[in-house]
C-alpha positions as CSV (number, residue, x, y, z in Angstrom):
1,X,-57.3,79.5,-68.6
2,X,-59.5,82.3,-68.2
3,X,-61.5,81.6,-71.2
4,X,-61.8,78.2,-70.6
5,X,-63.4,78.8,-67.2
6,X,-65.8,80.6,-69.2
7,X,-64.3,84.0,-68.1
8,X,-65.4,83.3,-64.9
9,X,-62.6,85.1,-62.3
10,X,-63.5,83.5,-59.2
11,X,-63.6,80.0,-60.8
12,X,-60.5,80.6,-62.4
13,X,-58.8,81.3,-59.2
14,X,-60.3,78.3,-57.4
15,X,-59.0,76.1,-60.2
16,X,-55.5,77.2,-60.1
17,X,-55.5,77.2,-56.1
18,X,-56.5,73.5,-56.1
19,X,-54.1,72.4,-58.9
20,X,-51.7,74.3,-56.5
21,X,-52.6,72.4,-53.3
22,X,-52.5,68.9,-55.3
23,X,-48.7,70.1,-56.7
24,X,-48.1,71.0,-52.5
25,X,-49.1,67.5,-51.7
26,X,-47.3,65.9,-54.4
27,X,-44.2,67.2,-52.9
28,X,-44.5,66.8,-49.5
29,X,-43.5,62.9,-50.1
30,X,-40.0,64.6,-51.0
31,X,-40.0,66.5,-48.0
32,X,-40.5,69.8,-50.1
33,X,-43.3,72.6,-49.7
34,X,-44.4,74.2,-52.5
35,X,-46.7,77.3,-50.8
36,X,-48.4,79.3,-53.3
37,X,-47.6,83.1,-52.8
38,X,-49.2,84.7,-56.0
39,X,-51.5,84.0,-58.4
40,X,-52.6,86.1,-61.5
41,X,-55.3,85.6,-63.8
42,X,-54.7,87.6,-66.9
43,X,-58.3,88.6,-67.9
44,X,-58.0,91.1,-70.7
45,X,-55.2,89.9,-72.3
46,X,-51.9,87.6,-72.1
47,X,-49.2,89.3,-71.1
48,X,-46.7,86.6,-73.0
49,X,-47.0,84.8,-76.4
50,X,-49.3,81.9,-75.6
51,X,-49.7,79.7,-79.1
52,X,-49.9,75.9,-80.0
53,X,-46.1,76.0,-80.0
54,X,-44.8,75.0,-76.8
55,X,-41.3,76.1,-77.2
56,X,-42.2,79.6,-78.2
57,X,-44.9,79.7,-75.2
58,X,-42.2,78.7,-72.6
59,X,-39.5,81.0,-73.8
60,X,-41.8,84.1,-73.7
61,X,-43.3,83.1,-70.5
62,X,-39.9,82.8,-68.9
63,X,-39.2,86.6,-70.1
64,X,-42.1,87.6,-68.9
65,X,-41.2,86.0,-65.4
66,X,-38.1,88.3,-65.2
67,X,-39.9,91.0,-65.2
68,X,-42.4,89.7,-62.5
69,X,-39.0,88.8,-60.3
70,X,-38.6,92.7,-60.1
71,X,-42.2,93.1,-58.6
72,X,-42.9,90.2,-56.8
73,X,-40.3,88.0,-54.7
74,X,-40.6,84.5,-55.7
75,X,-38.3,81.3,-56.6
76,X,-40.5,79.7,-59.5
77,X,-43.6,80.4,-61.8
78,X,-46.0,78.2,-63.7
79,X,-48.2,79.1,-66.5
80,X,-51.5,77.4,-66.8
81,X,-53.0,77.7,-70.0
82,X,-56.3,76.5,-72.2
83,X,-54.3,76.7,-75.3
84,X,-53.6,73.0,-76.4
85,X,-50.0,72.4,-78.1
86,X,-49.3,70.9,-81.2
87,X,-48.4,67.1,-80.9
88,X,-48.5,65.2,-77.4
89,X,-47.3,68.0,-75.7
90,X,-48.9,69.2,-72.1
91,X,-46.0,70.8,-70.2
92,X,-42.5,71.7,-70.9
93,X,-39.8,73.3,-68.4
94,X,-35.9,73.9,-68.7
95,X,-33.9,71.3,-66.6
96,X,-32.0,72.4,-63.7
97,X,-33.7,75.8,-64.1
98,X,-34.9,76.2,-60.2
99,X,-33.9,79.4,-58.7
100,X,-32.1,80.5,-62.0
101,X,-33.5,84.1,-62.9
102,X,-33.8,82.9,-66.7
103,X,-35.2,79.3,-66.1
104,X,-36.8,78.8,-63.2
105,X,-40.4,78.0,-64.6
106,X,-42.7,76.2,-66.8
107,X,-45.7,76.0,-68.9
108,X,-48.6,73.7,-68.1
109,X,-51.8,73.0,-70.6
110,X,-54.9,72.2,-67.9
111,X,-55.9,69.2,-70.1
112,X,-58.0,67.3,-67.8
113,X,-61.8,67.6,-66.1
114,X,-60.0,66.5,-62.9
115,X,-57.8,69.6,-61.2
116,X,-55.4,66.5,-60.3
117,X,-54.5,66.3,-63.8
118,X,-53.0,69.2,-64.6
119,X,-51.5,69.2,-61.3
120,X,-49.5,66.1,-62.2
121,X,-48.4,67.7,-65.2
122,X,-47.4,70.9,-63.0
123,X,-45.5,68.6,-60.4
124,X,-43.8,66.9,-63.4
125,X,-42.7,69.8,-64.9
126,X,-41.4,71.6,-61.9
127,X,-39.6,68.3,-61.5
128,X,-37.8,69.2,-64.7
129,X,-36.5,72.7,-62.8
130,X,-35.1,70.3,-59.9
131,X,-33.3,68.4,-62.7
132,X,-35.2,65.0,-62.5
133,X,-35.3,63.5,-66.1
134,X,-37.7,60.7,-67.6
135,X,-37.9,57.2,-66.8
136,X,-40.9,55.0,-67.6
137,X,-40.0,52.2,-65.2
138,X,-41.7,53.7,-61.9
139,X,-43.3,56.3,-61.1
140,X,-43.3,58.0,-57.4
141,X,-46.7,59.3,-57.9
142,X,-49.5,56.8,-59.7
143,X,-52.3,58.7,-61.6
144,X,-54.5,57.5,-64.3
145,X,-54.0,58.8,-68.1
146,X,-57.4,61.0,-67.6
147,X,-55.4,62.5,-64.3
148,X,-52.3,63.3,-65.8
149,X,-50.2,59.5,-66.1
150,X,-47.0,59.8,-64.0
151,X,-45.7,62.7,-62.0
152,X,-41.9,61.7,-62.0
153,X,-40.0,58.6,-62.3
154,X,-39.1,56.9,-58.6
155,X,-35.8,55.9,-58.7
156,X,-34.0,58.3,-61.2
157,X,-36.2,61.3,-60.0
158,X,-35.2,61.0,-56.6
159,X,-31.5,60.2,-57.5
160,X,-31.5,63.5,-59.9
161,X,-33.3,65.7,-57.0
162,X,-30.3,64.5,-54.4
163,X,-27.8,65.1,-57.0
164,X,-29.3,68.7,-57.8
165,X,-29.0,69.7,-54.2
166,X,-25.7,68.1,-53.8
167,X,-24.5,70.5,-56.4
168,X,-25.7,73.7,-54.9
169,X,-29.1,73.8,-56.6
170,X,-32.2,75.1,-55.0
171,X,-30.4,77.7,-52.7
172,X,-33.3,79.8,-52.9
173,X,-35.7,77.6,-51.4
174,X,-34.2,77.2,-47.9
175,X,-35.7,80.4,-46.8
176,X,-39.2,80.6,-45.1
177,X,-41.9,82.7,-47.3
178,X,-43.8,85.2,-46.0
179,X,-46.9,83.7,-44.4
180,X,-48.9,87.0,-45.3
181,X,-48.5,86.2,-48.8
182,X,-50.4,82.8,-49.0
183,X,-52.9,82.6,-51.4
184,X,-56.2,81.9,-49.8
185,X,-55.1,83.7,-46.3
186,X,-54.4,82.1,-42.8
187,X,-55.7,78.8,-42.2
188,X,-55.0,75.9,-39.7
189,X,-53.9,72.7,-41.7
190,X,-52.0,74.1,-44.4
191,X,-48.6,72.8,-42.6
192,X,-47.3,76.3,-42.3
193,X,-46.8,77.8,-38.8
194,X,-48.5,81.3,-38.8
195,X,-49.1,83.9,-36.7
196,X,-51.6,82.8,-33.6
197,X,-50.5,79.1,-34.3
198,X,-48.0,76.8,-32.0
199,X,-47.7,74.3,-34.6
200,X,-49.3,73.3,-38.0
201,X,-49.3,69.6,-38.9
202,X,-51.7,69.3,-42.2
203,X,-55.4,68.3,-42.0
204,X,-56.2,65.9,-39.2
205,X,-56.3,62.9,-41.5
206,X,-52.7,63.4,-42.6
207,X,-51.0,65.0,-39.3
208,X,-48.4,62.5,-38.2
209,X,-47.0,64.8,-35.8
210,X,-47.5,63.5,-31.9
211,X,-46.9,67.0,-30.6
212,X,-49.9,68.9,-32.5
213,X,-53.6,69.2,-32.1
214,X,-54.3,69.2,-36.0
215,X,-57.7,70.1,-35.3
216,X,-56.8,74.0,-33.9
217,X,-53.1,74.1,-34.6
218,X,-52.1,73.9,-30.8
219,X,-49.3,72.2,-29.1
220,X,-50.7,69.0,-26.7
221,X,-51.0,68.9,-23.4
222,X,-46.8,69.1,-21.9
223,X,-45.5,69.5,-25.3
224,X,-42.9,72.4,-25.5
225,X,-42.6,72.1,-29.4
226,X,-43.7,70.4,-32.6
227,X,-41.3,71.2,-35.3
228,X,-37.7,72.1,-35.8
229,X,-34.1,70.6,-35.7
230,X,-34.2,71.0,-32.0
231,X,-37.5,69.4,-31.2
232,X,-37.3,66.0,-30.1
233,X,-40.0,63.9,-28.2
234,X,-41.7,67.2,-28.1
235,X,-39.3,68.9,-25.8
236,X,-36.7,71.5,-27.0
237,X,-33.6,69.8,-26.6
238,X,-30.9,71.1,-24.7
239,X,-27.1,71.1,-26.0
240,X,-24.3,70.7,-23.8
241,X,-22.0,71.4,-26.4
242,X,-19.8,74.8,-26.2
243,X,-20.7,75.5,-30.0
244,X,-22.4,79.1,-30.2
245,X,-23.6,78.7,-33.7
246,X,-25.5,75.5,-32.6
247,X,-27.1,77.3,-30.2
248,X,-28.0,80.2,-32.1
249,X,-29.5,77.9,-35.0
250,X,-31.6,76.2,-32.4
251,X,-33.1,79.1,-31.0
252,X,-33.5,80.7,-34.6
253,X,-35.2,77.4,-35.8
254,X,-36.8,76.2,-32.9
255,X,-39.9,76.1,-34.2
256,X,-39.1,76.4,-37.7
257,X,-39.1,73.4,-40.2
258,X,-35.9,72.3,-42.6
259,X,-37.4,71.2,-45.6
260,X,-37.1,73.3,-48.8
261,X,-39.9,75.6,-49.8
262,X,-40.5,76.5,-53.0
263,X,-42.5,79.9,-53.5
């Protein structure tokens, strides 16, 4: 990928960040967030075997990822490469590999001039990590062939995802990433409540939260909260239950979300 961007580090980094932002937007429709908490550009040499053989490349990358896990906490890693694989393969990932030490990752070819093309491929491979299988009857995200085609099937994909979570898969996703690790730094509009923000509902043109000012990430007048299981109608919901567990949950998650987050 570094060579594909004429060995321009900043250009390579910007391309990867743009692709990651698209992937995050794809998964928001499934109530899953994909924050980018680490980015490596290999400028001197490849850190794993990358060849025209996708299988060999995938397993070499997954072995490298196991070493990465010891120095950088993360849930899933994806390789983006400019090397073209043999045949028609533009991506590959283990089925139901999410959160697994050995299999939580995938490989992707940056095959399109448009960054959304590689993003569609990456979102597709992450879908395989979630246990989603192929089905050509319909797509949850439509895209042209140039843009990468169907991200993942609508009917079977959603069913597979629900089944995966019901079986106990994806347990590593139910924790908030360290906001200081977000690549690109703090930003109002990224959908994550960071230091100095009262809320964050995304960019102004995509915000659907009636309690939050999207322009400056502050609560609207008279709003007490904007996110979380204990926020109802912009007010903190008071419970009359005697359940100490429920009260603690509300205190701990009063301004947090309940969506799985993929780091």
